C-alpha positions in Angstrom: 195.1 -27.1 -41.9 198.6 -27.4 -40.4 201.1 -28.9 -42.9 203.8 -29.8 -40.3 204.3 -28.7 -36.7 207.4 -26.6 -36.1 207.1 -27.0 -32.4 205.3 -29.4 -30.1 205.0 -29.7 -26.3 202.9 -31.7 -23.9 201.4 -31.2 -20.5 199.9 -33.9 -18.2 197.0 -33.4 -15.8 196.3 -35.5 -12.8 193.2 -35.1 -10.7 191.2 -33.0 -13.2 190.1 -29.6 -12.1 191.2 -30.3 -8.6 194.6 -31.7 -9.3 197.8 -30.5 -11.0 199.2 -30.0 -14.4 202.9 -29.9 -15.6 204.8 -29.8 -18.8 207.0 -32.7 -20.0 210.1 -30.5 -19.9 209.4 -29.6 -16.2 209.4 -25.8 -16.8 205.7 -25.3 -15.8 203.7 -26.7 -12.9 200.3 -25.5 -11.6 198.0 -26.7 -8.9 194.4 -26.7 -10.0 191.2 -26.0 -8.1 187.7 -25.1 -9.0 187.0 -21.3 -8.7 185.0 -20.4 -5.6 182.2 -19.2 -8.0 181.9 -22.9 -9.0 182.0 -24.3 -5.5 185.7 -24.8 -5.2 188.1 -23.4 -2.7 189.8 -21.2 -5.4 193.3 -22.1 -4.0 194.7 -23.0 -7.4 194.5 -22.0 -11.0 191.8 -23.4 -13.3 191.8 -24.3 -17.0 190.0 -21.1 -18.0 192.8 -19.0 -16.5 195.5 -21.0 -18.2 193.6 -20.8 -21.6 193.0 -17.0 -21.1 196.7 -16.5 -20.4 197.9 -18.5 -23.4 195.4 -16.9 -25.8 196.3 -13.3 -24.7 200.0 -13.9 -25.1 199.6 -15.6 -28.5 197.2 -12.8 -29.8 199.6 -10.1 -28.7 202.5 -11.9 -30.4 200.4 -12.3 -33.6 199.6 -8.6 -33.5 203.3 -7.7 -33.4 204.1 -10.1 -36.2 201.6 -8.5 -38.6 203.9 -5.5 -39.0 205.9 -7.7 -41.4 202.7 -7.8 -43.6 202.4 -4.0 -43.7 200.2 -3.5 -40.6 201.2 -0.7 -38.2 203.6 -1.4 -35.4 202.0 -1.6 -32.0 203.4 0.5 -29.1 205.8 -1.4 -26.8 203.4 -1.0 -23.8 200.5 -2.6 -25.6 198.5 -5.3 -23.8 195.9 -7.9 -24.7 193.5 -9.1 -22.0 191.5 -12.3 -22.7 188.4 -12.9 -20.6 187.2 -16.5 -20.7 183.8 -17.6 -19.4 182.4 -21.0 -19.0 178.8 -22.0 -18.7 176.2 -24.6 -19.6 175.1 -25.2 -23.2 171.5 -25.6 -24.2 172.3 -28.9 -25.8 174.1 -30.1 -22.6 177.7 -30.0 -21.5 179.6 -26.7 -21.1 180.9 -24.1 -23.5 183.3 -21.2 -23.4 182.9 -17.5 -24.3 185.9 -15.2 -25.0 186.5 -11.5 -25.1 189.8 -10.2 -26.3 190.5 -6.5 -25.3 193.5 -4.7 -26.7 195.0 -1.6 -25.2 197.1 0.1 -27.9 198.1 3.5 -26.5 198.2 6.3 -29.0 196.7 4.2 -31.9 193.6 5.5 -33.6 190.5 3.5 -32.7 189.7 2.5 -36.3 193.3 1.4 -37.0 193.3 -0.6 -33.7 190.0 -2.3 -34.6 191.3 -3.2 -38.1 194.5 -4.6 -36.6 192.4 -6.6 -34.1 190.4 -8.1 -36.9 193.5 -8.9 -39.0 195.2 -10.5 -36.0 192.1 -12.6 -35.3 192.4 -13.9 -38.8 196.0 -15.0 -38.2 196.3 -16.0 -34.5 196.6 -19.8 -34.0 194.3 -19.7 -31.0 191.7 -17.8 -33.0 191.9 -20.5 -35.6 191.5 -23.2 -33.0 188.2 -21.8 -31.6 186.8 -20.4 -34.8 183.2 -21.6 -35.5 183.2 -23.2 -32.0 183.4 -20.4 -29.5 182.0 -16.8 -29.7 185.0 -14.4 -29.6 184.3 -10.7 -29.1 187.1 -8.2 -30.1 187.3 -5.0 -28.2 189.7 -2.0 -28.1 190.2 -0.3 -24.7 
């Protein structure tokens, strides 16, 4: 559980999946549209893209931060790709699935896999989805 937030932000959506979203401070604006695969025009971003972007960035930052806990430093050119899928649930409604793939050039596979697992235990986005969304960790 969070004891006290050290940062907060807000974003407001209008029009749902076929509208727009913007942050209160005015630094981020996005037009939203359903992906063509879901019957939309695909002319804007969608919540899954925004979530994938945020999760990938947070996970990579958490991976870098683990160096202070004795984990190996990651190469400067490291990347994390988050793949987010959406689909119907058996019990009704919709659910997400997530795959996180790290590219850690020059790092031994076993070391990279251990670092991914340690990061998954620390990342705030991983905490947010734990026990609710299946997250697959992968090393490129």
